[in-house]
N, C-alpha and C positions, 0 to 999 in steps of 0.2 A: 748933237755937237760932233764936229769932225775930229777923228782921232789921228794925231800926227804919227808919222812912222816911228819916231822916238818913243812916244807914249805906247804905241802898239807893241814895240819890243819889250817895254817894261811890263805890260800886261801879260804878254806871252811868257816872260820869265817867271812871273808870279803864278801863272797857271801851271807851268811845268814843275815848279817847286811844290805846288799844292797837291799834285797827283800822288806822289809816293807817301806824303804825309797822311792824306785821306785813306789811301790803301792800307796803311799800317794802323792808323788810330781811329778810322771812321770819321764821319763828318763832325760829330759832336766833339771828338777828341782833337780835331785839327783846328787849333786856335789860330787866330790871326797872328799872334806872336810867333807861333811855330812856323807858320807858312812864310811870314816875312823873314824870319831867321834863315829858313831853308833857302830862300831866294837871295840871301845876303843883303836884305833891305831893312828899312825901318818901318814901324807902324805908320809913320807919316807917308811914306812912299806907297804903302798899301792903300791908305785912304785917299790918296791923290788919284788913284786909278779905279778903286771899287768902293762904293759907299758902305757896303756891308759884306759879310761872308756870303750871304745868300746871293748878292750881286755877282760875286766871283763864281759861285756854283752855276748860275745861269750862263755866264760866259764860257765855262767849261763845257756845259751841255751843248751850247750852240756850236762851239768849236768841234766837239766830238761828232755831232750829227752832221756837220758840214764835211768832216773827214769821211764819214760814211757815204755821203753823196759823192765825194771825190773818188772813193773806192769803187762805187758802182760805175762811175764814168770810166775808170781805169779798166774795168771789166769789159765794158761795151766798146771802148776805143782801143783796147789792147790788141796786140798782134794775134793772140790765140783766137779771140772772138772774130776779129776781122777776117782772119785767114779761113776760119771755118765757114763763116757766112759767105765769104767770097767764093769758096769752092762750091757751095750750094747754089749760089746765084748764077754762077757761070757754067754749071753742069749742063752738057748738051742733052742729057737724058733726065727723066723725072727722078727726083730724089725721094726715097721712101721715108715714111714717118719715123721708122726706127733709125735711119741714118741721120735724120734731123735731130732726134733726141740724143743720139750718140755725140753729134757735133756740139750741141749745147753742153752736154756733160763734160766733154773733153776740154772745152774752152774755159768753163768755170773752174774746173779742177786745176788747170794750169795757173790761173790767176790766184786762187786761194793758196796754192803751194808756194807761190813767190812772195807772199806777204806774211812776214813774221809779226807776231803780236808782242806787245809789251805787257807782261802780267800785271805790273803795278797800275798801268793805265786801265786795264780791264776791270780790276778789282775796285779802283776808285770810281769808275763809271757806275758800277752796280751799287756801291755805297751811296752815291749821290742820288740815283734813281729811287732807292728805298727811302732816302731822307725826304725828297720832294713830295712823295706820296703822303707824308704825314703833315705837310704844310700846305694848306689849301691855296694860298696865294701863289706859292711856287708851283704847285701842281697845275694850276690854270695856265701859267706862263710856259711850263714845260710842255703841256698838251698843245699849246699854240705853236711852239717851235717844231715839235714833232709833226704836227699836221702840215705845216708849210713844207717841210722837207720831204714828207711822204708824197705829197703832190708832185714835187720835182723829180723824185726818184721814180715814181710811177710812169712819168712821161718818158724817162730814159729807158726803162725796162720795156715799155710798149714799143718804142722804136727798135730796140735790140731784138725783141721777139719777132717783129715783122720781117727782119732780115733773114730769119730762119723759117718764115712762113708760119709763125706761131701766133696764137691769140689767147688771151686769158679767158677762162670760162666764168670767172667771178670778177667783181669790180677790182680794178688794179690797185686801188688804195688798200683793199682788204688783202690782196695777195702780197703786197709789199710789207704790210704789218705782220703777216704770217711768216714771211721769209726773215724779217728782222728778229722775231722772237726765237725762231729755230737757230738762226746764226748766233745770237747772243748766248744761247745755251751751249752751242758748240764751242764758242770762245771760252766760256768758263771751264769746260772740260779740258781745253787745250792748255789752260793756265797750269793745271796740275799734272799734265802729261806731255812733257817735252819730247821731241823726237830724238833719235840716237845722236844727232848733232847738237842737241841742247836747244834747238829752236822751238818756239811755241807757234804752231801753225794750226789754223782751223780746219777740221775735217769737214769737207763740203758735202758729204754724201746725203745727209738729212736735208740740207738746204736744197740740193738738187732734186731730191725725191719729192719734196713739197712743191717746188716749182713745176716739175713735170706732171704732177698729179692734177694741176689746175690749168694746164695749157693744152690746147688742141693744135695740131699741125696739119697743114694742107696735105 
């Protein structure tokens, strides 16, 4: 069924309201009543958009994974990555492996530094992931969503690496899964360790280290 723009806005409002409630009270404690109240809506409005709380959780998962894909695109299509890849591609002399690795490191570091995290969003995501692993039906749907997006992300990363003359030494879906796990751990660390300006940004060093450990450069 096609979702109208108006209904999509309502769904987004419920999702946004649910995140801090779940972060604070966990999935079990985040009742439909609490989520509806936080969104300034009635239970009827909730059930007009989501059949159950689990339906809402799947919508949150899908949105967050899609946001992750968009972030990967922003890395690949962002100025730091394009600039670094462009310098390598246009260099009149051969570029060393060390220089290629440094270029990838610099580009990813710049993108991570520019993206501030929302602590409540991160905590809610982890609460939801733990919850779905205890519900077989949700687990299978979660795995299906993740698998679809990993395939998309793998294609983007493969294209980006090729611009630097790099190729993964392991299947790209495995590399993406590793990078996701390491980045999630770094995000959790960032939640409790804001920078001097009060921003929560992900330390990219472990993510970069894992990436470079499994990539060969020409």
